[in-house]
Structure formats: C-alpha cells, structure tokens
C-alpha positions in Angstrom: 0.1 -0.4 0.6 1.0 3.6 -0.6 0.2 6.6 0.8 0.7 10.0 0.2 -0.1 12.8 2.5 1.5 16.4 3.5 2.9 18.4 5.7 3.6 22.1 6.0 6.0 23.9 8.0 6.6 27.2 8.7 10.6 27.7 8.9 13.1 30.8 9.2 15.5 31.5 6.6 19.3 31.3 6.4 19.2 27.7 7.8 15.7 28.0 9.8 15.2 24.3 11.3 12.2 22.9 12.1 11.9 19.0 13.6 10.1 16.9 11.5 10.2 13.9 13.5 6.7 13.9 15.3 4.5 14.9 11.9 6.5 11.4 10.0 5.5 9.5 12.9 2.1 10.6 13.2 1.9 9.9 9.3 3.0 6.3 9.7 0.2 5.8 13.4 -3.0 7.5 10.9 -1.8 5.3 8.3 -2.2 2.4 10.2 0.6 0.3 8.7 3.2 -2.0 10.8 5.9 -1.9 8.8 7.3 -0.2 6.0 9.2 3.4 4.7 8.5 6.8 4.9 10.1 9.1 2.3 10.0 12.9 3.6 10.7 15.5 0.4 10.6 19.2 0.0 9.5 19.8 -3.2 11.5 23.3 -3.9 15.4 23.6 -4.4 15.9 25.7 -1.1 15.3 23.1 1.8 16.9 20.3 2.5 16.1 17.2 4.8 18.6 15.2 6.7 19.0 13.0 10.9 20.6 15.6 14.3 20.1 15.1 17.6 18.0 17.7 18.0 19.8 20.1 20.7 20.8 23.4 21.2 24.4 22.7 20.2 23.5 21.1 16.6 21.1 23.9 16.2 23.9 26.8 16.3 26.7 24.3 14.2 25.3 22.8 11.5 24.1 26.3 10.4 27.4 27.7 10.8 28.9 24.8 9.3 27.4 25.8 6.0 28.0 29.1 6.5 31.6 27.9 6.6 31.3 25.9 3.6 29.2 27.9 1.0 29.4 31.8 2.3 25.6 33.7 1.6 27.8 36.4 1.4 29.3 35.5 -1.8 28.0 36.5 -5.2 27.6 32.7 -6.8 25.9 33.0 -10.7 22.8 32.4 -9.9 22.3 35.6 -8.2 23.6 37.2 -11.3 21.0 35.1 -13.5 17.7 35.7 -11.2 19.0 38.6 -8.7 17.0 37.0 -5.5 20.7 36.5 -3.5 20.3 33.3 -3.0 22.1 31.3 -4.7 23.7 30.2 -2.0 20.3 28.7 -0.6 20.5 26.3 -4.1 24.1 25.5 -3.6 23.5 24.5 0.0 20.3 21.8 -1.2 22.1 20.4 -3.7 25.2 19.3 -1.0 22.0 18.0 1.5 19.5 17.0 -0.3 15.9 17.0 -0.6 14.8 13.8 1.2 15.7 11.1 3.5 13.7 8.1 3.7 13.0 6.2 6.8 12.3 2.7 7.5 9.6 1.2 10.3 9.0 -1.2 12.0 5.9 -2.2 14.3 4.2 1.3 13.6 7.5 3.1 14.9 10.4 4.6 12.9 13.6 3.0 13.7 15.7 5.8 14.5 17.9 6.6 16.9 17.9 7.5 20.7 18.9 11.2 19.5 18.2 11.1 16.3 15.3 13.0 15.0 14.5 13.9 10.8 14.7 18.0 10.7 13.6 19.8 7.3 16.4 23.1 6.8 15.2 26.0 5.5 17.9 27.3 3.3 16.6 30.2 2.0 16.7 34.2 2.3 13.5 34.4 3.8 11.6 33.1 6.1 8.9 30.2 4.1 6.1 28.1 4.7 6.9 25.2 3.6 5.0 21.7 2.4 6.4 19.0 2.7 5.4 15.6 0.9 5.1 12.4 3.3 4.9 9.0 1.4 4.3 5.7 3.4 5.0 2.5 1.9 4.2 -0.5 3.6 1.9 -3.8 5.3 
C-alpha cells in the first residue's frame, strides 16, 4: 500500500531548522501500517532534509557549518541570473539533498535514541513549506 500526505512547516530563513520527526511518526500511526518505509521530500530547490540530534548546540553548529562551506555573503552565478541573492541556498540544498527515507517497524520509526529528522530552509527568507510524506508498507 502507498499513502501520500503533506505536512506544512513555517521556518526561518538562512538555515532555519524544524524537527519533523513527530509529523512523520503521526503519519505512520494514522496510516495504520505496521512496517515499511516513509519518505519525506521537499518540493523546491532551497530546502533540505536530514537527521541530527535536535539539541541547542547542533542547532547552532549546523548553520555555522553551512556558512563556512557555502558562504551567504558571496556572489554566485545564480544571483547574476535571477538577482534574488539566494545562490548559496541552492548550493546548500543540492549538497544536503531534498529527501530522506526511514524504515519503520511495528508502527515506529527506526531512528536511533538521539536521532531526529529535520527540515532546513536554506532560502534567504522565512518560508511556509509543504513537504510530501509518502509511506509504503503493510
């Protein structure tokens, strides 16, 4: 069986991070499925999805990491094309990727004890994002 849902998140710009683990677990519970996989996907080219330990230190470290790796104050060719100043956002998104797939067993995500799924908004402004959750299982 395949079930597709959407969740909506409001997230700050410049590496705003939101924990979507609870949303994913709720979607599994509501599906009634016991085992399978759930994929979270961000339509768009300035967001990313991954896992971290969702704690204050890493919530600071991760944006600092991306700022060092792909600085927001540098000019990018994308900016020359669209003049929107978010070339760095697209590069960060391409590096991290727009999705994640997590197995679930007995109706529960198989994440580690300190592991949460996060969405990161790399754009240079606050955004309301729609994320697609697709569950495949039995």
